[in-house]
C-alpha atoms as a printed R data frame, in Angstrom:
    type eleno elety resid chain resno       x      y       z
1   ATOM     1    CA   MET     A     1   0.000  0.000   0.000
2   ATOM     2    CA   LYS     A     2   1.544  3.267  -1.140
3   ATOM     3    CA   ILE     A     3   0.233  6.455   0.465
4   ATOM     4    CA   VAL     A     4   1.010 10.047  -0.528
5   ATOM     5    CA   ILE     A     5   0.179 13.053   1.655
6   ATOM     6    CA   LEU     A     6   0.206 16.170  -0.519
7   ATOM     7    CA   ASP     A     7  -0.146 19.100   1.887
8   ATOM     8    CA   SER     A     8   0.694 18.100   5.450
9   ATOM     9    CA   GLU     A     9   1.499 21.686   6.444
10  ATOM    10    CA   THR     A    10  -2.200 22.556   6.174
11  ATOM    11    CA   VAL     A    11  -2.864 20.445   9.274
12  ATOM    12    CA   SER     A    12   0.466 20.128  11.082
13  ATOM    13    CA   ARG     A    13   3.480 22.340  11.677
14  ATOM    14    CA   ASN     A    14   5.174 19.501  13.573
15  ATOM    15    CA   ASP     A    15   2.816 20.072  16.505
16  ATOM    16    CA   VAL     A    16   0.488 17.147  15.779
17  ATOM    17    CA   SER     A    17   1.513 13.706  14.544
18  ATOM    18    CA   LEU     A    18   0.782 12.118  11.168
19  ATOM    19    CA   GLU     A    19   1.972  8.723  12.390
20  ATOM    20    CA   GLY     A    20  -1.545  7.291  12.552
21  ATOM    21    CA   ILE     A    21  -1.641  7.630   8.758
22  ATOM    22    CA   THR     A    22   1.947  6.875   7.810
23  ATOM    23    CA   VAL     A    23   2.061  3.533   9.688
24  ATOM    24    CA   LEU     A    24  -0.647  2.169   7.387
25  ATOM    25    CA   GLY     A    25   1.657  1.780   4.391
26  ATOM    26    CA   GLU     A    26   4.667  3.026   2.465
27  ATOM    27    CA   SER     A    27   4.197  6.767   2.919
28  ATOM    28    CA   ILE     A    28   5.573  9.872   1.246
29  ATOM    29    CA   VAL     A    29   4.786 13.193   2.921
30  ATOM    30    CA   TYR     A    30   4.909 16.555   1.139
31  ATOM    31    CA   GLY     A    31   4.380 19.727   3.127
32  ATOM    32    CA   PHE     A    32   2.888 21.594   0.168
33  ATOM    33    CA   THR     A    33   2.068 20.677  -3.422
34  ATOM    34    CA   PRO     A    34   1.119 23.146  -6.195
35  ATOM    35    CA   ASN     A    35  -1.888 21.922  -8.169
36  ATOM    36    CA   GLU     A    36   0.152 21.537 -11.337
37  ATOM    37    CA   GLN     A    37   2.352 18.968  -9.526
38  ATOM    38    CA   VAL     A    38  -0.412 16.887  -7.933
39  ATOM    39    CA   ALA     A    39  -0.428 14.053 -10.490
40  ATOM    40    CA   GLU     A    40   3.375 13.887 -10.516
41  ATOM    41    CA   LYS     A    41   3.559 13.689  -6.709
42  ATOM    42    CA   ILE     A    42   0.863 11.002  -6.501
43  ATOM    43    CA   GLY     A    43   2.525  8.892  -9.186
44  ATOM    44    CA   ASP     A    44   1.742  5.210  -8.691
45  ATOM    45    CA   ALA     A    45   0.281  5.611  -5.190
46  ATOM    46    CA   ASP     A    46  -2.838  3.692  -4.170
47  ATOM    47    CA   ALA     A    47  -4.056  6.385  -1.777
48  ATOM    48    CA   VAL     A    48  -3.696 10.132  -1.505
49  ATOM    49    CA   ILE     A    49  -4.447 12.343   1.489
50  ATOM    50    CA   CYS     A    50  -4.878 16.087   1.031
51  ATOM    51    CA   ASN     A    51  -6.707 19.172   2.202
52  ATOM    52    CA   LYS     A    52  -7.054 21.702  -0.623
53  ATOM    53    CA   CYS     A    53  -5.188 20.170  -3.578
54  ATOM    54    CA   LEU     A    54  -7.325 19.697  -6.686
55  ATOM    55    CA   ILE     A    55  -7.991 16.046  -7.509
56  ATOM    56    CA   THR     A    56  -9.371 16.237 -11.041
57  ATOM    57    CA   GLU     A    57 -10.245 13.968 -13.959
58  ATOM    58    CA   GLU     A    58  -6.740 14.578 -15.282
59  ATOM    59    CA   VAL     A    59  -5.222 13.427 -11.991
60  ATOM    60    CA   PHE     A    60  -7.254 10.224 -11.937
61  ATOM    61    CA   SER     A    61  -6.405  9.557 -15.608
62  ATOM    62    CA   LYS     A    62  -2.672  9.949 -15.015
63  ATOM    63    CA   CYS     A    63  -2.566  8.124 -11.670
64  ATOM    64    CA   LYS     A    64  -3.806  4.679 -12.677
65  ATOM    65    CA   ASN     A    65  -3.366  3.090  -9.242
66  ATOM    66    CA   LEU     A    66  -5.219  5.808  -7.335
67  ATOM    67    CA   LYS     A    67  -8.269  4.261  -5.675
68  ATOM    68    CA   TYR     A    68  -8.598  6.300  -2.481
69  ATOM    69    CA   VAL     A    69  -8.766 10.023  -1.750
70  ATOM    70    CA   GLY     A    70  -8.800 10.966   1.925
71  ATOM    71    CA   LEU     A    71  -9.495 14.540   2.906
72  ATOM    72    CA   PHE     A    72  -8.104 16.563   5.803
73  ATOM    73    CA   ALA     A    73 -11.459 18.366   5.786
74  ATOM    74    CA   THR     A    74 -15.229 18.187   5.845
75  ATOM    75    CA   GLY     A    75 -15.615 19.975   2.509
76  ATOM    76    CA   TYR     A    76 -14.783 18.160  -0.719
77  ATOM    77    CA   ASN     A    77 -15.229 20.821  -3.418
78  ATOM    78    CA   ASN     A    78 -11.623 20.225  -4.501
79  ATOM    79    CA   VAL     A    79 -12.312 16.654  -5.641
80  ATOM    80    CA   ASP     A    80 -14.113 15.766  -8.871
81  ATOM    81    CA   LEU     A    81 -16.485 13.172  -7.419
82  ATOM    82    CA   SER     A    82 -17.832 12.137 -10.817
83  ATOM    83    CA   ALA     A    83 -14.287 11.451 -11.987
84  ATOM    84    CA   ALA     A    84 -13.649  9.449  -8.824
85  ATOM    85    CA   ASP     A    85 -16.725  7.352  -9.595
86  ATOM    86    CA   ARG     A    86 -15.619  6.766 -13.182
87  ATOM    87    CA   HIS     A    87 -12.188  5.608 -12.048
88  ATOM    88    CA   GLY     A    88 -13.478  3.433  -9.216
89  ATOM    89    CA   ALA     A    89 -11.987  5.558  -6.437
90  ATOM    90    CA   VAL     A    90 -13.422  6.115  -2.970
91  ATOM    91    CA   VAL     A    91 -13.447  9.642  -1.496
92  ATOM    92    CA   CYS     A    92 -13.753 10.093   2.284
93  ATOM    93    CA   ASN     A    93 -14.108 13.249   4.365
94  ATOM    94    CA   VAL     A    94 -14.135 14.062   8.086
95  ATOM    95    CA   PRO     A    95 -17.535 15.298   9.261
96  ATOM    96    CA   ALA     A    96 -18.240 17.278  12.423
97  ATOM    97    CA   TYR     A    97 -14.681 17.353  13.805
98  ATOM    98    CA   SER     A    98 -14.539 21.145  14.203
99  ATOM    99    CA   THR     A    99 -18.003 21.926  15.589
100 ATOM   100    CA   ASN     A   100 -16.849 23.243  18.969
101 ATOM   101    CA   ALA     A   101 -13.864 25.118  17.554
102 ATOM   102    CA   VAL     A   102 -15.809 26.963  14.848
103 ATOM   103    CA   ALA     A   103 -18.611 27.878  17.240
104 ATOM   104    CA   GLN     A   104 -15.982 29.138  19.693
105 ATOM   105    CA   HIS     A   105 -14.337 31.304  17.039
106 ATOM   106    CA   THR     A   106 -17.705 32.628  15.912
107 ATOM   107    CA   PHE     A   107 -18.252 33.992  19.395
108 ATOM   108    CA   ALA     A   108 -14.676 35.226  19.622
109 ATOM   109    CA   LEU     A   109 -15.460 37.484  16.657
110 ATOM   110    CA   ILE     A   110 -18.823 38.493  18.128
111 ATOM   111    CA   LEU     A   111 -17.391 39.278  21.569
112 ATOM   112    CA   ASN     A   112 -14.437 41.136  20.098
113 ATOM   113    CA   TYR     A   113 -16.920 43.456  18.374
114 ATOM   114    CA   PHE     A   114 -19.553 43.923  21.080
115 ATOM   115    CA   SER     A   115 -17.065 44.164  23.972
116 ATOM   116    CA   LYS     A   116 -14.504 46.129  21.887
117 ATOM   117    CA   ILE     A   117 -11.681 43.871  23.069
118 ATOM   118    CA   ARG     A   118  -9.259 44.874  20.328
119 ATOM   119    CA   GLU     A   119  -9.907 48.607  20.696
120 ATOM   120    CA   TYR     A   120  -9.520 48.644  24.478
121 ATOM   121    CA   ALA     A   121  -6.386 46.487  24.406
122 ATOM   122    CA   GLU     A   122  -4.870 48.950  21.921
123 ATOM   123    CA   LYS     A   123  -5.795 51.874  24.199
124 ATOM   124    CA   VAL     A   124  -4.025 50.189  27.110
125 ATOM   125    CA   ASP     A   125  -0.957 49.441  24.970
126 ATOM   126    CA   GLU     A   126  -0.883 53.108  23.943
127 ATOM   127    CA   GLY     A   127  -0.891 54.189  27.609
128 ATOM   128    CA   GLY     A   128  -4.449 55.491  27.685
129 ATOM   129    CA   TRP     A   129  -5.193 53.901  31.070
130 ATOM   130    CA   VAL     A   130  -1.904 54.847  32.687
131 ATOM   131    CA   ASN     A   131  -2.566 57.385  35.449
132 ATOM   132    CA   TYR     A   132  -6.079 57.970  34.083
133 ATOM   133    CA   LYS     A   133  -8.125 60.078  36.504
134 ATOM   134    CA   LEU     A   134 -10.833 57.395  36.916
135 ATOM   135    CA   PHE     A   135 -10.550 53.689  37.761
136 ATOM   136    CA   SER     A   136 -12.412 52.624  34.610
137 ATOM   137    CA   TYR     A   137 -11.650 53.711  31.069
138 ATOM   138    CA   PHE     A   138 -14.846 53.169  29.066
139 ATOM   139    CA   GLY     A   139 -14.942 55.826  26.385
140 ATOM   140    CA   ILE     A   140 -15.761 53.348  23.618
141 ATOM   141    CA   PRO     A   141 -19.357 52.022  23.843
142 ATOM   142    CA   THR     A   142 -19.790 48.290  24.496
143 ATOM   143    CA   TYR     A   143 -22.978 46.241  24.317
144 ATOM   144    CA   GLU     A   144 -24.584 43.255  26.040
145 ATOM   145    CA   LEU     A   145 -25.501 40.223  23.954
146 ATOM   146    CA   ALA     A   146 -28.459 39.384  26.197
147 ATOM   147    CA   GLY     A   147 -31.734 40.214  24.491
148 ATOM   148    CA   LYS     A   148 -30.236 40.495  21.020
149 ATOM   149    CA   THR     A   149 -31.408 38.325  18.123
150 ATOM   150    CA   ILE     A   150 -28.894 36.104  16.362
151 ATOM   151    CA   GLY     A   151 -29.863 34.777  12.943
152 ATOM   152    CA   ILE     A   152 -28.106 31.526  12.051
153 ATOM   153    CA   VAL     A   153 -27.976 30.657   8.354
154 ATOM   154    CA   GLY     A   154 -27.603 26.885   8.210
155 ATOM   155    CA   TYR     A   155 -28.587 24.668  11.136
156 ATOM   156    CA   GLY     A   156 -26.256 21.702  11.062
157 ATOM   157    CA   ASP     A   157 -23.923 20.707  13.884
158 ATOM   158    CA   ILE     A   158 -22.107 24.051  13.997
159 ATOM   159    CA   GLY     A   159 -25.273 26.115  13.691
160 ATOM   160    CA   LYS     A   160 -26.829 24.200  16.573
161 ATOM   161    CA   LYS     A   161 -23.742 24.676  18.746
162 ATOM   162    CA   VAL     A   162 -23.776 28.427  18.027
163 ATOM   163    CA   ALA     A   163 -27.449 28.487  19.038
164 ATOM   164    CA   GLU     A   164 -26.647 26.680  22.294
165 ATOM   165    CA   ILE     A   165 -23.965 29.225  23.180
166 ATOM   166    CA   ALA     A   166 -26.188 32.130  22.154
167 ATOM   167    CA   ARG     A   167 -28.950 30.972  24.482
168 ATOM   168    CA   ALA     A   168 -26.446 30.833  27.335
169 ATOM   169    CA   PHE     A   169 -25.878 34.556  26.725
170 ATOM   170    CA   GLY     A   170 -29.630 35.182  26.872
171 ATOM   171    CA   MET     A   171 -30.010 35.778  23.154
172 ATOM   172    CA   LYS     A   172 -33.015 35.078  20.951
173 ATOM   173    CA   VAL     A   173 -32.179 32.544  18.219
174 ATOM   174    CA   ILE     A   174 -33.751 32.205  14.775
175 ATOM   175    CA   THR     A   175 -32.542 30.230  11.775
176 ATOM   176    CA   PHE     A   176 -32.855 29.881   8.031
177 ATOM   177    CA   THR     A   177 -32.313 26.279   6.968
178 ATOM   178    CA   ARG     A   178 -33.095 24.027   4.014
179 ATOM   179    CA   SER     A   179 -34.238 21.323   6.449
180 ATOM   180    CA   PRO     A   180 -36.571 22.955   8.999
181 ATOM   181    CA   GLN     A   181 -38.190 19.561   9.626
182 ATOM   182    CA   LYS     A   182 -34.946 18.412  11.262
183 ATOM   183    CA   ILE     A   183 -34.997 21.101  13.969
184 ATOM   184    CA   THR     A   184 -35.523 19.415  17.344
185 ATOM   185    CA   ASP     A   185 -34.677 22.193  19.813
186 ATOM   186    CA   GLY     A   186 -37.588 24.520  19.092
187 ATOM   187    CA   THR     A   187 -35.563 27.139  17.212
188 ATOM   188    CA   PRO     A   188 -37.912 29.121  14.935
189 ATOM   189    CA   ALA     A   189 -37.193 28.619  11.222
190 ATOM   190    CA   VAL     A   190 -37.834 31.770   9.201
191 ATOM   191    CA   SER     A   191 -37.265 32.962   5.659
192 ATOM   192    CA   LEU     A   192 -33.850 34.348   4.787
193 ATOM   193    CA   GLU     A   193 -35.401 37.763   4.222
194 ATOM   194    CA   GLU     A   194 -37.014 37.785   7.675
195 ATOM   195    CA   LEU     A   195 -33.759 36.635   9.272
196 ATOM   196    CA   LEU     A   196 -31.771 39.396   7.590
197 ATOM   197    CA   LYS     A   197 -34.295 42.088   8.509
198 ATOM   198    CA   THR     A   198 -34.761 41.155  12.172
199 ATOM   199    CA   SER     A   199 -31.358 39.890  13.365
200 ATOM   200    CA   ASP     A   200 -28.837 41.932  15.338
201 ATOM   201    CA   ILE     A   201 -26.196 39.369  14.374
202 ATOM   202    CA   VAL     A   202 -26.222 37.334  11.149
203 ATOM   203    CA   THR     A   203 -23.857 34.361  11.104
204 ATOM   204    CA   LEU     A   204 -23.275 31.859   8.293
205 ATOM   205    CA   HIS     A   205 -22.922 28.129   8.982
206 ATOM   206    CA   CYS     A   206 -23.942 26.515   5.698
207 ATOM   207    CA   PRO     A   207 -21.985 24.735   2.952
208 ATOM   208    CA   LEU     A   208 -21.146 26.531  -0.290
209 ATOM   209    CA   THR     A   209 -23.200 25.358  -3.277
210 ATOM   210    CA   LYS     A   210 -23.904 26.649  -6.763
211 ATOM   211    CA   ASP     A   211 -27.277 27.871  -5.487
212 ATOM   212    CA   ASN     A   212 -26.009 30.003  -2.593
213 ATOM   213    CA   GLU     A   213 -22.777 31.453  -3.984
214 ATOM   214    CA   LYS     A   214 -22.610 35.163  -3.018
215 ATOM   215    CA   MET     A   215 -25.883 34.881  -1.112
216 ATOM   216    CA   ILE     A   216 -24.631 37.797   0.980
217 ATOM   217    CA   ASN     A   217 -24.543 40.590  -1.583
218 ATOM   218    CA   ALA     A   218 -25.578 44.219  -1.945
219 ATOM   219    CA   GLU     A   219 -29.264 43.291  -1.928
220 ATOM   220    CA   SER     A   220 -29.137 41.042   1.136
221 ATOM   221    CA   LEU     A   221 -26.851 43.421   3.032
222 ATOM   222    CA   GLY     A   222 -29.360 46.181   2.327
223 ATOM   223    CA   MET     A   223 -32.026 44.164   4.148
224 ATOM   224    CA   MET     A   224 -30.021 44.041   7.383
225 ATOM   225    CA   LYS     A   225 -30.331 46.436  10.282
226 ATOM   226    CA   LYS     A   226 -28.001 49.412  10.186
227 ATOM   227    CA   SER     A   227 -26.732 48.195  13.575
228 ATOM   228    CA   ALA     A   228 -26.239 44.583  12.412
229 ATOM   229    CA   PHE     A   229 -23.016 42.627  12.835
230 ATOM   230    CA   PHE     A   230 -22.207 39.999  10.196
231 ATOM   231    CA   VAL     A   231 -20.088 36.869  10.749
232 ATOM   232    CA   ASN     A   232 -18.732 34.351   8.246
233 ATOM   233    CA   THR     A   233 -16.809 31.329   9.496
234 ATOM   234    CA   ALA     A   234 -18.288 29.032   6.827
235 ATOM   235    CA   ARG     A   235 -17.072 29.535   3.236
236 ATOM   236    CA   GLY     A   236 -15.745 32.689   1.607
237 ATOM   237    CA   GLY     A   237 -17.687 32.137  -1.602
238 ATOM   238    CA   LEU     A   238 -20.963 32.726   0.237
239 ATOM   239    CA   VAL     A   239 -20.153 36.445   0.322
240 ATOM   240    CA   ASP     A   240 -19.709 39.126  -2.323
241 ATOM   241    CA   GLU     A   241 -16.666 40.646  -0.641
242 ATOM   242    CA   LYS     A   242 -16.731 43.867  -2.646
243 ATOM   243    CA   ALA     A   243 -20.383 44.432  -1.721
244 ATOM   244    CA   LEU     A   244 -19.612 43.736   1.960
245 ATOM   245    CA   ALA     A   245 -16.704 46.185   1.967
246 ATOM   246    CA   GLN     A   246 -18.920 48.848   0.391
247 ATOM   247    CA   ALA     A   247 -21.711 48.167   2.896
248 ATOM   248    CA   LEU     A   248 -19.264 48.619   5.770
249 ATOM   249    CA   GLU     A   249 -17.776 51.783   4.279
250 ATOM   250    CA   ASN     A   250 -21.236 53.287   3.724
251 ATOM   251    CA   GLU     A   251 -22.482 52.120   7.153
252 ATOM   252    CA   VAL     A   252 -25.237 49.984   5.654
253 ATOM   253    CA   ILE     A   253 -24.342 47.565   8.467
254 ATOM   254    CA   ALA     A   254 -22.250 48.233  11.554
255 ATOM   255    CA   GLY     A   255 -19.489 45.637  11.411
256 ATOM   256    CA   ALA     A   256 -18.260 42.225  10.340
257 ATOM   257    CA   GLY     A   257 -16.117 39.346  11.581
258 ATOM   258    CA   ILE     A   258 -14.656 37.194   8.823
259 ATOM   259    CA   ASP     A   259 -12.557 34.016   8.981
260 ATOM   260    CA   VAL     A   260 -12.904 32.787   5.385
261 ATOM   261    CA   LEU     A   261 -12.357 34.423   1.997
262 ATOM   262    CA   THR     A   262 -13.194 33.591  -1.599
263 ATOM   263    CA   ASN     A   263  -9.474 33.388  -2.405
264 ATOM   264    CA   GLU     A   264  -7.113 32.010   0.224
265 ATOM   265    CA   PRO     A   265  -4.534 32.999   1.222
266 ATOM   266    CA   MET     A   266  -5.726 36.608   1.142
267 ATOM   267    CA   ARG     A   267  -4.746 38.506  -1.972
268 ATOM   268    CA   GLU     A   268  -3.250 41.964  -1.760
269 ATOM   269    CA   ASP     A   269  -6.293 43.479  -3.483
270 ATOM   270    CA   CYS     A   270  -8.896 41.709  -1.306
271 ATOM   271    CA   PRO     A   271 -11.736 44.210  -0.670
272 ATOM   272    CA   LEU     A   272 -11.909 43.226   3.011
273 ATOM   273    CA   ARG     A   273  -8.210 43.689   3.715
274 ATOM   274    CA   ASN     A   274  -8.637 47.139   5.241
275 ATOM   275    CA   ALA     A   275 -12.422 47.351   5.314
276 ATOM   276    CA   LYS     A   276 -14.065 49.621   7.869
277 ATOM   277    CA   ASN     A   277 -15.164 47.950  11.136
278 ATOM   278    CA   CYS     A   278 -14.143 44.540   9.818
279 ATOM   279    CA   THR     A   279 -12.021 41.995  11.681
280 ATOM   280    CA   VAL     A   280 -10.486 39.340   9.436
281 ATOM   281    CA   THR     A   281  -8.762 36.254  10.827
282 ATOM   282    CA   PRO     A   282  -6.752 33.903   8.551
283 ATOM   283    CA   HIS     A   283  -9.070 30.853   8.342
284 ATOM   284    CA   ILE     A   284  -8.222 29.648  11.842
285 ATOM   285    CA   ALA     A   285 -11.638 28.821  13.317
286 ATOM   286    CA   TRP     A   286 -11.098 25.100  12.679
287 ATOM   287    CA   ALA     A   287  -7.476 24.952  13.798
288 ATOM   288    CA   PRO     A   288  -7.022 24.497  17.584
289 ATOM   289    CA   LYS     A   289  -4.496 21.760  18.312
290 ATOM   290    CA   GLN     A   290  -7.065 19.420  19.866
291 ATOM   291    CA   THR     A   291  -9.314 19.894  16.833
292 ATOM   292    CA   ARG     A   292  -6.544 18.984  14.401
293 ATOM   293    CA   GLU     A   293  -5.633 15.937  16.495
294 ATOM   294    CA   ARG     A   294  -9.258 14.807  16.272
295 ATOM   295    CA   LEU     A   295  -9.191 15.419  12.520
296 ATOM   296    CA   LEU     A   296  -6.061 13.318  12.015
297 ATOM   297    CA   GLU     A   297  -7.457 10.462  14.094
298 ATOM   298    CA   THR     A   298 -10.478 10.258  11.799
299 ATOM   299    CA   VAL     A   299  -8.383 10.619   8.627
300 ATOM   300    CA   ALA     A   300  -6.292  7.657   9.772
301 ATOM   301    CA   GLN     A   301  -9.377  5.655  10.720
302 ATOM   302    CA   ASN     A   302 -10.994  6.396   7.339
303 ATOM   303    CA   LEU     A   303  -7.918  5.072   5.521
304 ATOM   304    CA   LYS     A   304  -7.662  2.012   7.772
305 ATOM   305    CA   MET     A   305 -11.317  1.135   7.222
306 ATOM   306    CA   TRP     A   306 -10.912  1.452   3.444
307 ATOM   307    CA   ILE     A   307  -7.846 -0.807   3.487
308 ATOM   308    CA   GLU     A   308  -9.911 -3.355   5.438
309 ATOM   309    CA   GLY     A   309 -12.718 -3.175   2.878
310 ATOM   310    CA   THR     A   310 -15.307 -1.334   4.997
311 ATOM   311    CA   PRO     A   311 -14.896  2.368   4.119
312 ATOM   312    CA   GLN     A   312 -16.582  5.032   6.242
313 ATOM   313    CA   ASN     A   313 -17.454  8.700   5.661
314 ATOM   314    CA   VAL     A   314 -17.679  8.106   1.906
315 ATOM   315    CA   VAL     A   315 -18.927 11.147  -0.044
316 ATOM   316    CA   ASN     A   316 -19.073  9.773  -3.596
317 ATOM   317    CA   GLY     A   317 -20.769  6.890  -5.374
318 ATOM   318    CA   LYS     A   318 -24.195  7.883  -4.076
């Protein structure tokens, strides 16, 4: 069994172990692989493990032995599933490994904005609190989350966890979901338009599809409250970044917290790079050490189960 890992640096900087995977066969590990070198690096391998590398029809055609694609991710947009089917390959992902981490980061962005953490820390660093005449330095307004409405777009595992945390803060929760019949916790399902118009916070937790690409655009942003805060820790392609930057500049909405972009890493001309009242983090919501360890355990288990003839978490051939 020959195994090739194409982009190990996307999940480990030598702080978590790949041994659970590499012990399963003759393994070659590449830290990073440009897409134009994917087929060459895979060569005659039976299995490939990757995160963002493109596994296309051309790759399957050139790599005749390739019968397994394991993903360091939940999403699988980078793999041509139809091509995998045609070439008799199995594709496996890792569902639900980052639920707690992404929900945590969602609220990190929310709390940073409503409690003005970044602004006050900068004031302290600049000496603004040193020998101040009063004990408390609160010149920048902050706001309680209790009583505010959070609108969750997408109500899978992460959306539900965000709702659970929101309720602990005393917030009202509403959701827009394609599967309202699956809601079991009593959360009201509303139309997207109603969610946008009534929410104090709008947060995305849905997969990216052809139908919802750039669902957050000039029109949808215009429906939001002027005081609304927008969060995206899902997929960058859900948002028209130029429209969001313009909405922030023109104070159509009050602020945004963003962890994902259409093009990653961020390009120099990204509209959100220096956008007004916008905090951008570099796609780190999923990446706590414990989360990546959990991810790698499942990646290894997926590969082991396939080798044994009982594959799990298969996303193609349906």
